[in-house]
Backbone bond lengths (Angstrom), bond angles and torsions (degrees), N, CA, C in turn:
res aa  C-N    CA-C-N  psi(-1)  N-CA   C-N-CA  omega(-1)  CA-C   N-CA-C  phi
1 M - - - 1.391 - - 1.516 109.94 -
2 K 1.304 119.29 123.58 1.436 125.72 174.69 1.435 112.64 -82.83
3 T 1.246 122.05 128.09 1.548 123.01 179.72 1.595 107.40 -131.33
4 K 1.199 108.98 136.38 1.510 118.66 169.83 1.434 111.62 -98.80
5 Y 1.340 107.24 137.45 1.545 113.83 175.56 1.426 112.75 -109.06
6 F 1.272 113.35 143.56 1.411 118.32 175.02 1.475 108.33 -140.05
7 L 1.359 110.13 117.61 1.647 112.86 179.30 1.644 106.62 -74.75
8 P 1.302 120.19 154.84 1.442 119.13 168.52 1.402 114.77 -51.52
9 L 1.342 115.08 135.74 1.431 120.99 179.43 1.427 115.34 -70.23
10 I 1.366 124.81 132.54 1.431 126.53 -178.10 1.547 111.50 -82.00
11 A 1.303 117.47 105.11 1.456 122.91 177.56 1.439 113.58 -116.48
12 L 1.274 121.09 115.10 1.438 127.06 -177.71 1.572 114.35 -61.43
13 T 1.136 126.49 131.11 1.465 122.87 163.26 1.584 104.15 -98.06
14 L 1.333 107.27 116.08 1.542 111.95 -168.58 1.506 109.55 -73.38
15 L 1.337 111.52 141.68 1.340 120.07 169.21 1.480 118.67 -70.78
16 L 1.326 121.09 155.91 1.394 126.04 -171.59 1.615 109.49 -71.22
17 G 1.282 116.69 119.65 1.396 118.77 172.04 1.477 117.15 -91.75
18 A 1.266 125.95 -136.19 1.368 126.00 178.54 1.567 103.84 -75.42
19 C 1.319 114.74 127.97 1.505 118.53 -174.87 1.438 108.95 -150.07
20 A 1.265 114.85 157.33 1.502 116.64 176.30 1.499 110.99 -71.02
21 S 1.269 114.03 132.55 1.582 120.62 -170.96 1.459 108.33 -54.54
22 K 1.417 118.92 -37.26 1.422 118.18 -173.80 1.488 112.78 -65.01
23 N 1.349 119.31 -22.36 1.497 119.09 174.96 1.499 113.56 -102.59
24 E 1.288 120.39 2.64 1.520 122.08 -176.92 1.569 105.22 -62.45
25 T 1.321 118.96 -49.60 1.413 123.53 -174.53 1.587 112.84 -56.41
26 K 1.390 105.89 -49.02 1.464 114.77 178.31 1.591 111.73 -58.96
27 F 1.277 110.59 -47.25 1.545 116.97 -176.80 1.543 107.49 -53.54
28 M 1.251 116.83 -53.91 1.439 125.02 -171.65 1.619 108.96 -62.76
29 K 1.404 115.07 -30.51 1.408 123.46 -179.25 1.630 103.59 -67.81
30 A 1.298 112.58 -51.66 1.446 116.38 177.53 1.526 118.55 -52.23
31 V 1.372 107.80 -43.02 1.460 114.08 -178.79 1.517 108.61 -63.12
32 K 1.288 116.61 -43.37 1.517 127.46 179.26 1.543 109.03 -55.63
33 L 1.416 112.26 -48.05 1.467 115.39 178.80 1.435 113.18 -61.81
34 S 1.361 119.45 -40.02 1.461 120.08 175.34 1.526 115.21 -59.54
35 Q 1.288 110.27 -42.30 1.455 117.04 176.30 1.547 114.56 -59.77
36 E 1.284 110.94 -33.71 1.542 118.59 177.73 1.481 111.95 -84.37
37 N 1.420 119.97 10.81 1.399 124.45 179.43 1.498 113.05 60.78
38 K 1.322 120.13 43.17 1.390 127.86 175.49 1.473 111.78 -122.05
39 P 1.332 118.26 67.96 1.529 124.78 -171.31 1.452 109.06 -62.82
40 E 1.342 120.95 -43.26 1.480 121.20 -173.32 1.581 110.38 -62.33
41 A 1.415 114.18 -41.06 1.386 117.27 179.31 1.603 113.05 -69.42
42 A 1.336 111.90 -32.79 1.466 112.64 -177.98 1.590 108.31 -77.79
43 L 1.332 116.77 -27.78 1.465 119.24 174.93 1.531 110.17 -62.71
44 R 1.269 118.36 -37.31 1.473 123.20 178.13 1.468 113.62 -62.42
45 V 1.272 112.38 -37.85 1.491 118.57 179.49 1.483 112.38 -71.74
46 Y 1.372 114.30 -41.32 1.447 119.29 177.87 1.527 115.52 -62.05
47 N 1.468 109.31 -39.60 1.404 114.91 176.38 1.463 114.50 -63.73
48 D 1.333 117.95 -40.38 1.388 130.56 175.86 1.583 108.34 -52.42
49 I 1.368 113.88 -51.07 1.470 122.93 -177.69 1.562 110.15 -59.10
50 L 1.393 112.40 -43.94 1.458 117.47 -171.36 1.491 113.01 -78.23
51 R 1.346 112.82 -21.40 1.495 115.87 171.14 1.557 116.42 -63.00
52 S 1.426 112.57 -31.68 1.363 114.73 177.77 1.528 111.02 -94.84
53 D 1.299 121.62 -20.58 1.450 121.43 177.24 1.525 106.90 -147.82
54 S 1.432 115.79 94.62 1.409 120.04 -175.37 1.519 116.72 -64.02
55 D 1.323 114.84 -16.48 1.452 117.70 -173.89 1.551 109.15 -105.05
56 F 1.258 118.00 20.99 1.491 121.53 178.29 1.473 111.30 -69.06
57 L 1.277 122.52 91.52 1.454 125.79 -169.94 1.504 115.32 -55.20
58 P 1.287 120.21 -51.74 1.502 117.86 -178.10 1.541 109.24 -59.85
59 A 1.267 118.54 -34.48 1.523 118.05 -172.83 1.638 105.79 -75.12
60 I 1.340 117.22 -30.84 1.411 121.49 -176.24 1.500 106.09 -70.51
61 I 1.385 118.05 -44.94 1.406 125.01 -174.70 1.601 109.84 -65.13
62 N 1.375 115.75 -48.60 1.397 119.29 178.06 1.457 116.71 -68.61
63 R 1.408 116.75 -27.97 1.500 121.22 174.01 1.564 107.97 -64.11
64 A 1.354 113.10 -38.27 1.434 116.74 179.49 1.503 114.94 -64.56
65 V 1.358 117.66 -36.64 1.363 122.17 172.27 1.493 116.15 -60.78
66 I 1.410 114.65 -40.12 1.376 122.00 -179.99 1.556 110.82 -70.13
67 Y 1.362 118.76 -40.95 1.267 122.18 176.92 1.545 115.00 -57.09
68 N 1.286 109.18 -43.11 1.466 116.89 176.53 1.462 110.66 -57.82
69 Q 1.332 112.35 -51.00 1.542 122.15 -179.75 1.572 110.43 -54.01
70 L 1.250 114.43 -37.13 1.513 122.15 -174.02 1.629 111.13 -85.50
71 G 1.350 111.79 -6.25 1.475 115.54 -173.68 1.454 118.76 81.98
72 E 1.442 117.22 12.80 1.375 114.79 177.89 1.512 106.34 -95.74
73 I 1.312 118.99 88.14 1.394 127.70 -166.38 1.493 107.65 -74.19
74 K 1.304 122.77 -43.45 1.496 122.79 -175.02 1.437 108.21 -67.28
75 M 1.315 121.27 -40.28 1.523 125.83 178.57 1.491 111.60 -64.75
76 A 1.337 113.42 -41.75 1.475 118.77 178.86 1.527 110.12 -60.42
77 Q 1.318 113.68 -46.27 1.473 122.81 -179.79 1.570 110.01 -60.82
78 D 1.264 118.05 -42.16 1.482 126.41 -174.48 1.671 102.87 -64.57
79 D 1.285 113.37 -49.18 1.507 116.45 176.78 1.453 115.46 -53.15
80 Y 1.430 110.25 -52.54 1.502 116.16 -175.95 1.606 111.85 -63.41
81 N 1.342 113.56 -38.11 1.466 115.80 178.51 1.630 110.60 -59.90
82 K 1.323 111.10 -43.83 1.519 117.70 -177.79 1.568 108.59 -66.91
83 A 1.370 118.66 -39.09 1.386 124.84 176.59 1.533 109.88 -62.71
84 L 1.187 119.84 -41.60 1.548 127.91 -177.91 1.595 105.79 -65.29
85 K 1.277 113.67 -48.75 1.643 114.18 176.03 1.433 115.20 -56.58
86 M 1.432 116.37 -31.37 1.435 120.89 177.15 1.420 112.80 -81.03
87 A 1.359 120.92 -41.69 1.393 118.42 -171.54 1.654 105.80 -139.89
88 P 1.196 117.63 77.69 1.565 130.02 -171.44 1.572 105.03 -62.83
89 K 1.265 119.41 -31.86 1.424 125.04 -168.04 1.532 114.65 -108.21
90 K 1.301 120.17 11.02 1.404 123.61 -176.77 1.516 102.83 -84.82
91 V 1.375 115.15 118.52 1.515 119.93 -175.44 1.595 111.33 -66.74
92 E 1.292 116.10 -35.83 1.561 112.68 -177.98 1.498 107.43 -68.80
93 L 1.319 119.95 -39.49 1.452 117.81 173.95 1.466 118.57 -63.37
94 L 1.381 119.33 -33.92 1.323 125.74 175.84 1.467 110.59 -63.10
95 N 1.331 117.12 -43.71 1.509 119.90 178.97 1.498 109.72 -73.11
96 N 1.334 127.54 -32.24 1.362 123.39 176.23 1.524 109.30 -66.35
97 V 1.371 119.00 -41.74 1.395 120.15 -178.34 1.574 109.58 -62.94
98 G 1.347 114.23 -34.26 1.478 118.06 -179.75 1.484 106.11 -65.99
99 V 1.243 118.67 -46.45 1.474 125.14 -175.45 1.576 104.80 -63.21
100 F 1.275 122.89 -38.88 1.410 125.97 177.00 1.581 111.98 -59.15
101 Y 1.307 117.26 -49.34 1.464 118.75 177.29 1.548 110.78 -69.41
102 L 1.215 119.04 -34.85 1.465 122.73 178.72 1.575 108.40 -64.32
103 D 1.265 115.76 -42.92 1.540 118.57 176.34 1.548 110.44 -64.94
104 Q 1.406 118.60 -26.25 1.485 118.49 176.60 1.541 112.20 -84.20
105 G 1.398 117.51 2.54 1.458 115.80 -175.69 1.397 114.40 78.81
106 R 1.323 120.07 23.34 1.493 127.35 179.02 1.588 106.53 -113.25
107 A 1.319 114.71 71.09 1.368 118.70 -171.05 1.498 113.06 -68.05
108 Q 1.353 117.37 -36.66 1.489 122.07 -177.55 1.556 109.20 -64.06
109 V 1.360 113.60 -41.56 1.424 117.22 -175.87 1.549 106.67 -70.99
110 A 1.266 116.82 -40.74 1.521 122.86 172.69 1.532 114.00 -47.85
111 K 1.352 114.78 -49.56 1.472 118.55 -176.99 1.535 111.91 -65.21
112 Y 1.415 118.52 -25.40 1.445 118.85 -179.24 1.657 103.25 -68.71
113 Y 1.209 122.00 -35.65 1.514 118.98 176.06 1.437 117.57 -77.20
114 F 1.394 114.54 -32.90 1.431 114.69 174.39 1.516 112.35 -68.46
115 D 1.342 119.22 -40.08 1.434 121.72 170.58 1.561 114.70 -53.92
116 Q 1.294 113.72 -41.92 1.556 112.02 175.63 1.422 114.82 -65.17
117 A 1.472 117.03 -37.26 1.389 117.95 179.20 1.490 112.78 -63.03
118 I 1.388 113.28 -40.35 1.357 115.54 -173.39 1.608 112.18 -77.41
119 D 1.369 116.20 -25.93 1.407 119.82 169.70 1.479 115.26 -57.11
120 L 1.366 109.36 -43.34 1.458 118.57 178.64 1.571 120.19 -72.12
121 R 1.291 109.65 -30.21 1.448 118.41 178.03 1.611 107.68 -144.62
122 S 1.324 108.95 101.05 1.566 112.89 -173.28 1.520 115.90 -70.29
123 E 1.224 118.07 -16.44 1.499 124.97 179.40 1.577 113.85 -106.24
124 Y 1.296 111.52 27.77 1.483 119.27 -178.34 1.479 113.14 -90.33
125 T 1.417 113.75 85.49 1.458 122.39 -168.15 1.479 117.21 -50.63
126 I 1.330 113.74 -42.39 1.519 121.86 -176.07 1.464 110.74 -59.82
127 A 1.344 115.69 -39.97 1.484 119.16 -177.79 1.524 113.39 -67.49
128 Y 1.405 110.96 -38.26 1.460 113.82 176.52 1.551 112.01 -62.42
129 V 1.253 110.32 -41.82 1.587 115.65 177.33 1.432 111.21 -61.48
130 N 1.408 119.48 -42.92 1.435 116.62 -174.41 1.628 107.07 -78.38
131 R 1.274 116.16 -30.99 1.480 112.03 177.10 1.554 110.90 -68.81
132 A 1.304 117.24 -30.15 1.516 118.68 171.14 1.557 110.15 -59.94
133 K 1.341 118.25 -38.43 1.453 118.00 -179.46 1.504 107.90 -72.73
134 A 1.299 120.55 -32.81 1.411 119.90 175.88 1.577 110.59 -63.22
135 N 1.402 113.30 -45.46 1.472 115.94 -179.40 1.508 109.21 -64.94
136 L 1.430 116.74 -36.08 1.511 114.10 178.75 1.569 110.68 -64.55
137 A 1.254 115.79 -36.56 1.508 113.72 179.55 1.495 113.36 -68.73
138 L 1.410 114.50 -25.46 1.494 120.78 176.85 1.622 112.13 -86.02
139 K 1.345 110.82 0.96 1.489 117.76 -178.37 1.565 113.17 63.68
140 K 1.321 113.10 26.35 1.500 117.34 173.19 1.512 108.73 -100.19
141 Y 1.327 107.95 78.94 1.514 119.56 -169.83 1.605 107.42 -67.78
142 D 1.272 125.02 -39.37 1.399 123.36 175.27 1.523 116.39 -59.56
143 D 1.346 114.26 -43.69 1.464 117.29 169.24 1.399 120.81 -64.82
144 A 1.271 112.44 -33.21 1.570 118.98 176.29 1.536 107.65 -65.80
145 L 1.405 113.86 -45.32 1.455 112.75 -179.60 1.483 118.67 -68.84
146 Q 1.303 112.16 -28.13 1.487 122.62 173.19 1.582 108.93 -60.06
147 D 1.321 113.99 -49.72 1.478 116.82 -179.49 1.499 109.97 -63.20
148 I 1.321 117.90 -47.93 1.419 123.48 -178.90 1.555 106.64 -55.00
149 N 1.185 125.08 -50.16 1.442 131.34 -175.80 1.501 109.16 -55.85
150 I 1.329 114.30 -43.66 1.465 120.05 175.04 1.457 112.34 -63.56
151 A 1.361 115.66 -44.14 1.479 119.65 177.53 1.526 113.34 -65.01
152 L 1.321 116.64 -32.48 1.484 120.93 179.71 1.520 107.76 -74.70
153 G 1.303 120.11 -30.22 1.445 127.70 175.39 1.564 110.18 -59.62
154 L 1.359 112.34 -38.90 1.415 119.81 -178.26 1.532 109.95 -82.13
155 E 1.377 115.56 -39.95 1.541 119.11 -176.02 1.563 104.74 -135.19
156 P 1.283 117.61 78.30 1.490 122.90 -171.80 1.573 114.44 -69.41
157 S 1.374 118.35 -15.48 1.370 120.90 -178.80 1.543 111.31 -106.47
158 N 1.333 122.01 8.75 1.380 127.77 -178.27 1.523 109.10 -73.25
159 L 1.307 117.90 111.12 1.483 120.26 -176.47 1.389 112.37 -71.86
160 D 1.300 121.35 -29.58 1.515 123.57 176.79 1.495 106.56 -62.35
161 I 1.282 123.34 -43.10 1.366 123.35 -178.73 1.599 114.43 -70.74
162 I 1.387 112.74 -36.43 1.426 114.79 174.19 1.570 113.07 -66.23
163 L 1.316 112.95 -32.92 1.509 116.34 176.11 1.435 108.41 -70.96
164 L 1.248 124.29 -41.47 1.430 122.64 178.38 1.630 112.25 -60.87
165 K 1.302 115.04 -38.22 1.476 119.37 179.11 1.573 108.85 -65.74
166 A 1.320 110.74 -43.12 1.591 110.53 174.80 1.520 114.54 -62.99
167 I 1.299 117.63 -34.72 1.510 120.41 174.79 1.586 109.85 -64.84
168 V 1.321 118.31 -44.81 1.400 122.58 178.27 1.501 111.35 -56.35
169 N 1.387 111.99 -49.64 1.403 118.86 177.99 1.547 116.15 -57.25
170 Y 1.375 114.76 -38.68 1.420 123.84 174.02 1.455 112.96 -56.69
171 Q 1.360 112.38 -52.63 1.410 120.14 -173.70 1.473 115.28 -74.66
172 S 1.388 117.99 -13.03 1.460 125.03 173.81 1.518 111.54 -104.66
173 F 1.403 113.92 15.99 1.459 122.66 172.22 1.523 112.87 65.04
174 N 1.285 118.61 26.57 1.543 124.97 167.64 1.555 110.51 -97.46
175 F 1.468 109.11 68.96 1.516 111.85 -164.66 1.572 112.33 -69.49
176 M 1.339 118.11 -33.96 1.487 118.82 175.85 1.537 109.02 -58.72
177 D 1.355 120.02 -50.40 1.491 117.07 -178.40 1.569 108.24 -65.18
178 A 1.344 120.50 -32.35 1.384 119.51 172.18 1.442 116.21 -54.72
179 L 1.400 115.01 -50.83 1.397 124.84 178.16 1.573 111.11 -51.89
180 D 1.333 115.38 -45.35 1.475 118.45 -178.89 1.492 108.34 -60.68
181 G 1.338 114.42 -44.83 1.578 115.20 -176.72 1.423 112.69 -62.14
182 F 1.393 116.46 -47.05 1.459 120.93 -174.72 1.501 107.72 -63.55
183 S 1.323 118.33 -38.54 1.444 120.29 -178.27 1.487 110.42 -69.72
184 E 1.246 120.43 -34.52 1.492 121.75 175.43 1.515 109.93 -63.29
185 V 1.390 118.94 -43.74 1.353 118.39 175.63 1.594 115.48 -59.14
186 L 1.359 107.30 -44.73 1.583 112.01 -173.78 1.509 108.14 -69.60
187 N 1.359 122.08 -22.30 1.418 118.71 177.05 1.497 113.97 -67.29
188 S 1.293 114.18 -24.53 1.529 121.50 174.79 1.533 111.44 -99.19
189 R 1.181 121.61 -25.33 1.453 127.17 -170.43 1.651 106.65 -124.91
190 P 1.322 119.53 65.93 1.359 119.35 -174.05 1.577 117.16 -67.24
191 Q 1.374 116.44 -11.48 1.382 122.04 -179.97 1.559 109.99 -104.42
192 D 1.332 117.63 14.23 1.433 119.61 177.01 1.420 115.57 -81.99
193 Y 1.334 115.91 88.31 1.563 119.22 -169.27 1.419 113.19 -69.94
194 K 1.330 117.68 -26.36 1.484 115.89 178.53 1.519 114.97 -76.24
195 T 1.380 115.22 -20.81 1.532 113.87 173.74 1.531 110.51 -85.59
196 Y 1.343 118.29 -21.48 1.478 119.17 171.29 1.577 102.02 -64.86
197 Y 1.279 121.47 -44.15 1.452 120.33 178.29 1.389 115.48 -64.58
198 R 1.274 118.32 -38.68 1.559 124.60 176.88 1.551 107.08 -59.64
199 R 1.387 111.35 -49.10 1.548 113.74 -174.99 1.553 110.10 -68.84
200 A 1.344 117.78 -27.11 1.463 120.88 177.66 1.574 106.30 -64.30
201 L 1.290 119.45 -45.36 1.389 121.82 178.50 1.558 113.03 -58.11
202 A 1.327 115.18 -40.91 1.477 118.04 174.72 1.507 113.94 -59.51
203 F 1.419 109.70 -49.57 1.508 112.73 177.15 1.385 113.89 -53.86
204 R 1.466 113.88 -41.27 1.418 119.17 -176.51 1.512 111.43 -62.67
205 M 1.356 121.21 -41.97 1.391 123.88 178.89 1.498 111.76 -64.71
206 L 1.335 120.28 -20.23 1.471 127.84 177.55 1.515 114.22 -93.47
207 N 1.372 110.65 -1.54 1.488 118.66 174.15 1.601 109.66 73.56
208 A 1.341 111.40 23.62 1.497 120.10 -179.66 1.548 102.91 -96.58
209 Y 1.369 120.04 73.45 1.405 116.32 -167.95 1.458 114.16 -79.26
210 Q 1.386 121.03 -24.34 1.406 117.65 176.64 1.477 112.11 -73.55
211 N 1.325 119.85 -29.65 1.458 121.56 169.36 1.554 113.75 -69.74
212 A 1.239 113.20 -33.76 1.502 116.66 171.72 1.543 112.82 -62.26
213 F 1.313 112.91 -47.31 1.586 114.97 178.26 1.498 109.38 -62.10
214 E 1.315 116.67 -43.16 1.514 113.13 179.21 1.400 115.21 -61.88
215 D 1.341 124.50 -37.07 1.353 125.85 -178.53 1.608 111.45 -74.06
216 L 1.286 114.39 -30.53 1.473 120.93 175.41 1.476 109.66 -70.10
217 N 1.310 117.24 -43.60 1.524 121.08 175.08 1.515 114.62 -63.56
218 T 1.294 115.71 -33.88 1.564 122.62 175.68 1.465 104.11 -69.61
219 C 1.266 120.95 -52.85 1.465 121.83 179.22 1.508 113.54 -46.88
220 L 1.338 113.65 -51.30 1.462 124.34 -175.88 1.512 111.55 -67.32
221 S 1.436 113.88 -34.88 1.492 114.35 173.79 1.491 114.32 -59.81
222 I 1.324 114.03 -26.51 1.519 116.53 -173.93 1.499 106.61 -94.66
223 N 1.281 118.96 -37.80 1.456 123.23 171.58 1.499 111.34 -138.18
224 G 1.385 113.82 96.15 1.449 117.64 -177.95 1.480 116.68 -72.66
225 A 1.306 115.91 3.27 1.601 120.72 -179.60 1.441 109.69 -109.54
226 Y 1.359 118.34 11.28 1.455 118.53 -176.05 1.555 108.71 -77.38
227 I 1.244 114.69 101.76 1.558 117.94 -174.19 1.407 115.83 -58.57
228 P 1.322 123.07 -47.47 1.518 122.92 178.11 1.503 113.01 -53.03
229 A 1.353 120.02 -36.54 1.518 120.53 179.12 1.561 111.26 -72.91
230 I 1.365 117.22 -41.12 1.424 119.12 179.28 1.484 109.37 -60.43
231 Y 1.397 117.86 -49.51 1.373 120.59 -177.57 1.507 110.52 -62.29
232 T 1.295 121.84 -43.64 1.392 119.95 178.96 1.390 113.85 -63.64
233 R 1.365 122.37 -39.80 1.420 124.59 176.39 1.553 111.14 -60.77
234 A 1.304 116.77 -37.75 1.460 122.20 178.12 1.504 107.39 -62.93
235 E 1.304 117.99 -40.43 1.540 123.58 177.79 1.521 108.03 -60.60
236 L 1.277 122.82 -48.72 1.429 126.55 -176.85 1.455 112.23 -67.87
237 L 1.379 115.13 -35.21 1.530 116.28 178.26 1.594 110.16 -73.29
238 F 1.279 114.04 -33.56 1.498 118.86 175.26 1.577 108.39 -65.42
239 D 1.319 116.52 -46.10 1.516 121.04 -178.21 1.507 104.46 -61.88
240 Q 1.272 127.96 -26.98 1.408 127.43 -175.71 1.548 109.18 -92.95
241 G 1.366 115.58 0.67 1.459 115.37 175.96 1.547 113.19 90.84
242 D 1.264 119.36 0.94 1.524 127.38 -177.52 1.459 110.06 -88.94
243 Y 1.309 118.49 61.09 1.464 125.98 -175.14 1.504 113.86 -53.76
244 E 1.355 119.38 -42.06 1.452 124.57 -177.85 1.522 107.29 -61.99
245 A 1.341 120.13 -45.80 1.332 124.79 -177.36 1.485 114.06 -65.64
246 A 1.271 111.79 -38.76 1.488 119.68 176.16 1.452 110.94 -59.60
247 L 1.486 114.20 -49.10 1.434 116.44 -178.86 1.620 110.63 -67.88
248 A 1.233 116.57 -28.19 1.507 116.73 178.18 1.518 106.63 -64.90
249 D 1.304 121.44 -47.11 1.448 122.37 177.22 1.474 112.84 -57.58
250 L 1.333 120.49 -39.89 1.479 124.12 -175.72 1.604 105.24 -73.36
251 D 1.322 118.86 -34.65 1.360 119.42 176.75 1.566 113.77 -64.07
252 V 1.307 111.60 -38.71 1.498 118.67 172.83 1.471 113.09 -59.64
253 L 1.379 110.64 -46.78 1.493 119.18 179.51 1.576 109.28 -58.38
254 K 1.222 117.87 -45.33 1.453 121.56 -178.03 1.457 114.33 -60.38
255 T 1.493 120.22 -31.11 1.310 126.22 177.46 1.510 109.77 -73.03
256 I 1.357 120.80 -31.30 1.411 125.92 175.67 1.458 115.45 -74.37
257 D 1.306 113.16 -41.98 1.602 120.69 173.84 1.411 107.67 -144.17
258 N 1.328 115.40 99.20 1.550 120.12 170.08 1.343 122.13 -72.56
259 H 1.388 119.98 7.27 1.445 127.54 171.40 1.519 116.22 -112.77
260 Y 1.280 113.30 14.66 1.463 121.87 173.48 1.532 109.35 -83.25
261 A 1.338 117.29 97.76 1.437 124.05 -178.15 1.494 112.01 -56.88
262 P 1.437 120.41 -47.33 1.519 118.03 -172.64 1.479 112.40 -54.50
263 A 1.482 120.08 -31.68 1.444 119.03 -179.13 1.448 113.20 -65.02
264 Y 1.316 116.47 -36.00 1.447 123.22 179.60 1.572 114.32 -70.01
265 D 1.271 109.92 -40.93 1.472 119.83 175.87 1.563 111.07 -65.88
266 F 1.328 116.84 -43.84 1.463 118.92 178.16 1.521 111.01 -68.26
267 S 1.311 117.93 -39.73 1.352 118.64 -178.86 1.599 112.80 -67.05
268 G 1.293 114.28 -31.72 1.499 120.74 175.17 1.469 109.82 -62.57
269 D 1.457 117.55 -42.88 1.327 121.12 179.62 1.595 115.67 -61.97
270 I 1.337 112.26 -35.17 1.423 118.09 -179.26 1.603 111.60 -75.36
271 Y 1.247 112.83 -36.22 1.498 117.86 174.81 1.471 114.29 -71.02
272 A 1.325 117.74 -19.94 1.491 123.73 -168.18 1.566 112.90 -41.50
273 I 1.373 115.62 -50.98 1.421 122.56 -171.81 1.470 112.22 -74.17
274 E 1.437 114.80 -49.41 1.385 119.73 -165.77 1.660 106.93 -86.77
275 D 1.272 119.70 -38.69 1.442 120.71 -170.40 1.640 105.03 -140.38
276 P 1.235 118.90 79.76 1.455 124.15 -178.63 1.609 113.16 -60.67
277 V 1.307 115.40 -26.97 1.476 121.65 -174.31 1.597 101.93 -74.63
278 K 1.302 119.59 -50.09 1.429 121.54 175.76 1.536 113.40 -61.60
279 A 1.324 115.95 -38.71 1.511 120.05 174.52 1.466 108.84 -55.62
280 A 1.414 118.47 -52.05 1.383 124.25 176.55 1.492 115.47 -51.37
281 A 1.340 114.78 -42.33 1.421 119.88 -179.79 1.452 112.91 -62.73
282 N 1.321 116.15 -41.26 1.448 121.33 178.51 1.488 111.58 -69.42
283 Y 1.404 120.97 -36.96 1.507 121.85 174.19 1.552 109.25 -58.53
284 I 1.395 118.22 -41.40 1.360 122.90 -175.35 1.537 110.67 -65.95
285 V 1.280 118.31 -38.07 1.456 118.60 176.61 1.598 108.52 -72.01
286 A 1.318 119.42 -41.51 1.423 118.56 174.17 1.551 116.26 -52.18
287 K 1.388 109.92 -43.98 1.514 119.85 -179.36 1.517 109.78 -57.25
288 K 1.412 114.51 -47.38 1.480 114.98 177.82 1.538 115.58 -65.91
289 L 1.311 114.75 -32.30 1.545 118.44 173.96 1.415 118.27 -72.26
290 D 1.377 112.52 -28.08 1.467 121.46 -172.84 1.566 113.23 -132.16
291 P 1.228 117.39 62.23 1.476 121.71 -164.89 1.638 105.51 -65.24
292 A 1.196 122.77 -22.07 1.514 125.98 175.47 1.498 110.70 -52.08
293 N 1.375 116.22 -36.54 1.474 120.38 -176.90 1.563 109.87 -102.36
294 T 1.238 122.57 28.56 1.466 124.56 -177.85 1.517 113.85 -51.00
295 K 1.260 112.93 -50.61 1.485 119.60 177.95 1.576 110.63 -49.68
296 R 1.331 117.99 -50.72 1.397 120.10 -178.77 1.483 116.28 -61.08
297 Y 1.295 112.21 -40.24 1.554 117.47 179.43 1.618 109.51 -71.20
298 N 1.305 114.96 -37.76 1.453 116.35 175.49 1.473 115.60 -65.00
299 A 1.226 115.69 -28.84 1.463 120.37 175.27 1.494 113.83 -72.50
300 K 1.297 115.36 -36.02 1.464 121.55 177.64 1.559 108.13 -72.56
301 I 1.286 116.04 -39.43 1.490 115.74 177.38 1.599 109.85 -60.50
302 K 1.323 118.34 -44.00 1.364 129.79 178.00 1.693 108.65 -55.75
303 F 1.328 109.90 -45.64 1.503 114.44 -179.49 1.495 113.51 -61.01
304 M 1.444 114.29 -24.99 1.483 112.53 -172.45 1.533 112.04 -72.60
305 A 1.241 111.35 0.58 1.711 115.23 -176.73 1.483 110.31 -80.85
306 T 1.380 117.28 -15.63 1.466 118.05 -173.91 1.587 107.73 -137.88
307 E 1.339 109.85 148.88 1.409 110.70 176.22 1.558 116.47 -60.47
308 K 1.287 112.27 -38.55 1.477 117.12 -179.56 1.568 109.90 -59.76
309 G 1.297 112.43 -40.50 1.468 116.96 -178.78 1.531 112.49 -68.36
310 R 1.353 113.61 -37.71 1.540 119.92 178.48 1.578 106.27 -65.94
311 K 1.278 117.53 -42.76 1.510 113.59 179.81 1.567 112.90 -67.54
312 A 1.329 115.56 -35.01 1.415 118.35 177.72 1.633 110.13 -61.49
313 V 1.218 117.76 -39.19 1.570 123.99 -179.77 1.546 105.10 -62.59
314 L 1.401 114.69 -49.82 1.501 114.99 -175.47 1.493 109.43 -69.13
315 K 1.364 121.50 -36.46 1.454 122.94 -174.80 1.580 104.21 -66.49
316 K 1.304 120.75 -38.34 1.553 124.05 -175.96 1.492 103.06 -67.03
317 R 1.330 121.86 -44.20 1.486 118.28 -178.97 1.550 110.18 -67.60
318 L 1.170 121.12 -37.83 1.497 121.70 177.72 1.614 111.17 -63.57
319 E 1.312 109.73 -33.36 1.478 112.53 177.64 1.600 115.18 -73.74
320 R 1.320 115.29 -17.47 1.479 121.69 175.98 1.454 114.26 -80.86
321 I 1.253 120.65 -15.96 1.496 124.90 -169.79 1.527 103.74 -89.23
């Protein structure tokens, strides 16, 4: 199973600069509401501030962050464009705009703003980290690692940067280096279940299956509902010929999320030889949950009618692992 990892994007909430005293209290209230994960309430306060002072830059920028968080992309872009006209060389703003475009899947545009921020402040760690993420999205792994190494030079103990470097190494097939990075993070974050999962994937790529199982089990001991780890463990069990245990994991997964189509598809493949009727039933559910792949599921259902077809389905599943 190929998995893409994305770390949370780093978007600064700008601190209050020079501002009208009548809005200072309101602004700090809005910042506090954002920190309390109450974006709608914060948005109301920012709107109130901007009704009285439409050029209040910190409120414009922070409102753009909230609009983006709430999925109001056009309104966020409008606020960012206005802010850029007012303060085109404000590095925090340039970083935030870059994050906005990165969040929209426009990594090349995002890089343009991170480049500007770095040109203005050569030791701006957060912009190097975010530019590395843009390069990662563009599959420019060497450029991403270069940015990460600069960021680590500025903040050598920053675990988030160390983790990002491990992720880039994994995606560029440097699995041993990825293992070292994931292990360093886990030494300081022993409850980081996602990184146990990430390290399990690296172990798997190195054919260290026992280590992969151990990390997956540790991951699930911390968060038993983490679907990627359950699914990956089912794949490893299947690969080792333990079909019953693989099905048991998939059944657990279905109880956690009964709309997760890959679990039904995988179950169908395992049932294909011994119980084609149950296999077809699983494909039918997968088809309902994943209509974009209806043609593929219909083909599998048709294959269940013959022994040759059933063997072909199982063989293809084995080739994917």
